[in-house]
C-alpha positions as a Markdown table, in Angstrom:
| # | Residue | x | y | z |
|---|---|---|---|---|
| 1 | Unk | -53.8 | -20.1 | -40.3 |
| 2 | Unk | -50.7 | -18.1 | -39.7 |
| 3 | Unk | -51.4 | -17.3 | -36.1 |
| 4 | Unk | -51.9 | -21.0 | -35.3 |
| 5 | Unk | -48.5 | -21.9 | -37.0 |
| 6 | Unk | -46.8 | -19.1 | -34.9 |
| 7 | Unk | -48.4 | -20.4 | -31.7 |
| 8 | Unk | -47.3 | -24.0 | -32.5 |
| 9 | Unk | -43.8 | -22.8 | -33.1 |
| 10 | Unk | -43.7 | -20.7 | -29.9 |
| 11 | Unk | -45.0 | -23.7 | -27.9 |
| 12 | Unk | -42.5 | -26.1 | -29.4 |
| 13 | Unk | -39.7 | -23.6 | -28.8 |
| 14 | Unk | -40.8 | -23.0 | -25.2 |
| 15 | Unk | -41.0 | -26.7 | -24.4 |
| 16 | Unk | -37.7 | -27.5 | -26.1 |
| 17 | Unk | -35.9 | -24.7 | -24.2 |
| 18 | Unk | -37.4 | -25.7 | -20.9 |
| 19 | Unk | -39.4 | -22.5 | -20.6 |
| 20 | Unk | -42.2 | -24.3 | -18.8 |
| 21 | Unk | -43.9 | -21.2 | -17.5 |
| 22 | Unk | -44.1 | -19.7 | -21.0 |
| 23 | Unk | -45.5 | -23.0 | -22.4 |
| 24 | Unk | -48.1 | -23.1 | -19.7 |
| 25 | Unk | -49.0 | -19.5 | -20.2 |
| 26 | Unk | -49.2 | -19.8 | -24.0 |
| 27 | Unk | -51.4 | -22.9 | -23.8 |
| 28 | Unk | -53.8 | -21.4 | -21.2 |
| 29 | Unk | -54.2 | -18.2 | -23.1 |
| 30 | Unk | -54.7 | -19.8 | -26.5 |
| 31 | Unk | -57.6 | -22.2 | -25.8 |
| 32 | Unk | -60.1 | -20.1 | -27.8 |
| 33 | Unk | -57.9 | -20.1 | -30.8 |
| 34 | Unk | -57.7 | -23.8 | -30.9 |
| 35 | Unk | -61.5 | -24.1 | -30.6 |
| 36 | Unk | -62.0 | -21.5 | -33.4 |
| 37 | Unk | -59.7 | -23.5 | -35.7 |
| 38 | Unk | -61.6 | -26.7 | -34.9 |
| 39 | Unk | -58.6 | -28.3 | -33.3 |
| 40 | Unk | -59.9 | -29.0 | -29.8 |
| 41 | Unk | -58.6 | -32.6 | -30.0 |
| 42 | Unk | -55.0 | -31.4 | -30.8 |
| 43 | Unk | -55.3 | -28.8 | -28.0 |
| 44 | Unk | -56.5 | -31.4 | -25.6 |
| 45 | Unk | -53.5 | -33.5 | -26.3 |
| 46 | Unk | -51.2 | -30.5 | -25.9 |
| 47 | Unk | -52.8 | -29.6 | -22.5 |
| 48 | Unk | -52.4 | -33.2 | -21.5 |
| 49 | Unk | -48.7 | -33.2 | -22.4 |
| 50 | Unk | -48.1 | -29.9 | -20.5 |
| 51 | Unk | -50.2 | -30.7 | -17.5 |
| 52 | Unk | -47.5 | -32.9 | -15.9 |
| 53 | Unk | -45.2 | -29.9 | -16.0 |
| 54 | Unk | -47.4 | -27.6 | -13.9 |
| 55 | Unk | -45.5 | -27.0 | -10.7 |
| 56 | Unk | -47.5 | -24.8 | -8.4 |
| 57 | Unk | -44.4 | -23.6 | -6.6 |
| 58 | Unk | -42.9 | -22.2 | -9.8 |
| 59 | Unk | -45.9 | -21.0 | -11.8 |
| 60 | Unk | -47.8 | -17.8 | -10.8 |
| 61 | Unk | -51.3 | -18.5 | -9.7 |
| 62 | Unk | -52.8 | -16.5 | -12.6 |
| 63 | Unk | -50.8 | -18.5 | -15.1 |
| 64 | Unk | -51.8 | -21.8 | -13.5 |
| 65 | Unk | -55.5 | -20.9 | -13.2 |
| 66 | Unk | -55.6 | -19.8 | -16.9 |
| 67 | Unk | -53.9 | -23.1 | -17.9 |
| 68 | Unk | -56.4 | -25.3 | -16.0 |
| 69 | Unk | -59.4 | -23.4 | -17.2 |
| 70 | Unk | -58.0 | -23.5 | -20.7 |
| 71 | Unk | -57.8 | -27.3 | -20.6 |
| 72 | Unk | -61.5 | -27.3 | -19.8 |
| 73 | Unk | -62.5 | -24.8 | -22.4 |
| 74 | Unk | -60.8 | -26.8 | -25.2 |
| 75 | Unk | -62.7 | -30.0 | -24.4 |
| 76 | Unk | -65.6 | -29.6 | -21.9 |
| 77 | Unk | -67.4 | -32.6 | -23.4 |
| 78 | Unk | -64.4 | -34.9 | -23.0 |
| 79 | Unk | -64.9 | -38.0 | -20.8 |
| 80 | Unk | -61.4 | -37.4 | -19.3 |
| 81 | Unk | -61.6 | -37.6 | -15.5 |
| 82 | Unk | -59.0 | -34.9 | -15.2 |
| 83 | Unk | -61.4 | -32.2 | -16.4 |
| 84 | Unk | -63.2 | -32.0 | -13.1 |
| 85 | Unk | -59.9 | -31.6 | -11.3 |
| 86 | Unk | -58.8 | -28.9 | -13.8 |
| 87 | Unk | -62.0 | -26.9 | -13.3 |
| 88 | Unk | -61.8 | -27.3 | -9.5 |
| 89 | Unk | -58.2 | -26.1 | -9.5 |
| 90 | Unk | -58.9 | -23.1 | -11.7 |
| 91 | Unk | -61.8 | -22.1 | -9.4 |
| 92 | Unk | -59.7 | -22.6 | -6.3 |
| 93 | Unk | -57.0 | -20.3 | -7.7 |
| 94 | Unk | -59.3 | -17.6 | -9.0 |
| 95 | Unk | -61.2 | -17.6 | -5.7 |
| 96 | Unk | -57.9 | -17.3 | -3.9 |
| 97 | Unk | -56.9 | -14.4 | -6.1 |
| 98 | Unk | -60.2 | -12.6 | -5.5 |
| 99 | Unk | -60.8 | -12.4 | -9.2 |
| 100 | Unk | -64.6 | -12.5 | -9.3 |
| 101 | Unk | -65.1 | -12.2 | -13.1 |
| 102 | Unk | -62.7 | -15.0 | -13.9 |
| 103 | Unk | -64.1 | -17.0 | -11.0 |
| 104 | Unk | -67.6 | -16.6 | -12.5 |
| 105 | Unk | -66.3 | -17.7 | -15.9 |
| 106 | Unk | -64.6 | -20.8 | -14.4 |
| 107 | Unk | -67.8 | -21.7 | -12.5 |
| 108 | Unk | -69.7 | -21.5 | -15.8 |
| 109 | Unk | -67.3 | -23.9 | -17.4 |
| 110 | Unk | -67.4 | -26.3 | -14.5 |
| 111 | Unk | -71.2 | -26.2 | -14.7 |
| 112 | Unk | -70.9 | -27.4 | -18.4 |
| 113 | Unk | -68.6 | -30.2 | -17.3 |
| 114 | Unk | -71.0 | -31.2 | -14.6 |
| 115 | Unk | -74.0 | -31.1 | -16.9 |
| 116 | Unk | -72.1 | -33.2 | -19.5 |
| 117 | Unk | -71.7 | -35.8 | -16.7 |
| 118 | Unk | -75.4 | -35.6 | -15.6 |
| 119 | Unk | -74.5 | -33.8 | -12.3 |
| 120 | Unk | -77.2 | -31.3 | -12.8 |
| 121 | Unk | -77.5 | -30.2 | -9.1 |
| 122 | Unk | -73.8 | -29.4 | -9.0 |
| 123 | Unk | -74.1 | -27.5 | -12.3 |
| 124 | Unk | -77.0 | -25.5 | -11.0 |
| 125 | Unk | -75.0 | -24.6 | -7.8 |
| 126 | Unk | -72.1 | -23.4 | -9.9 |
| 127 | Unk | -74.3 | -21.3 | -12.1 |
| 128 | Unk | -76.1 | -19.7 | -9.2 |
| 129 | Unk | -72.7 | -18.8 | -7.6 |
| 130 | Unk | -71.5 | -17.4 | -10.9 |
| 131 | Unk | -74.6 | -15.3 | -11.3 |
| 132 | Unk | -74.2 | -13.9 | -7.8 |
| 133 | Unk | -70.6 | -12.9 | -8.6 |
| 134 | Unk | -71.6 | -10.8 | -11.7 |
């Protein structure tokens, strides 16, 4: 797929040039494309490689929130312990930004992660809050 090749090239360029904010933004905004192409595993590796570069002092809150949520969207069934942290951080950021639609979306994804880990009460709480926001 041409779009995916372009995305990979852009990500490689951004990372090679030290354009950390651009790489984080591209990854966060491209999570659905990776899933549609059946490449959640590759995307999960990419997010893992970039995650260490996220510097909250240098990255705008919207970019950071989209990145953390994107890392959950590409692999919500992953057993990685970092998924819970990623969902929590995205929710914290969207809440702080006052972005109710994105906060509701992030709560829904955290509910999926919680359900995958048999934390059904926590999942239910997230879904109720998300519903109240809409």
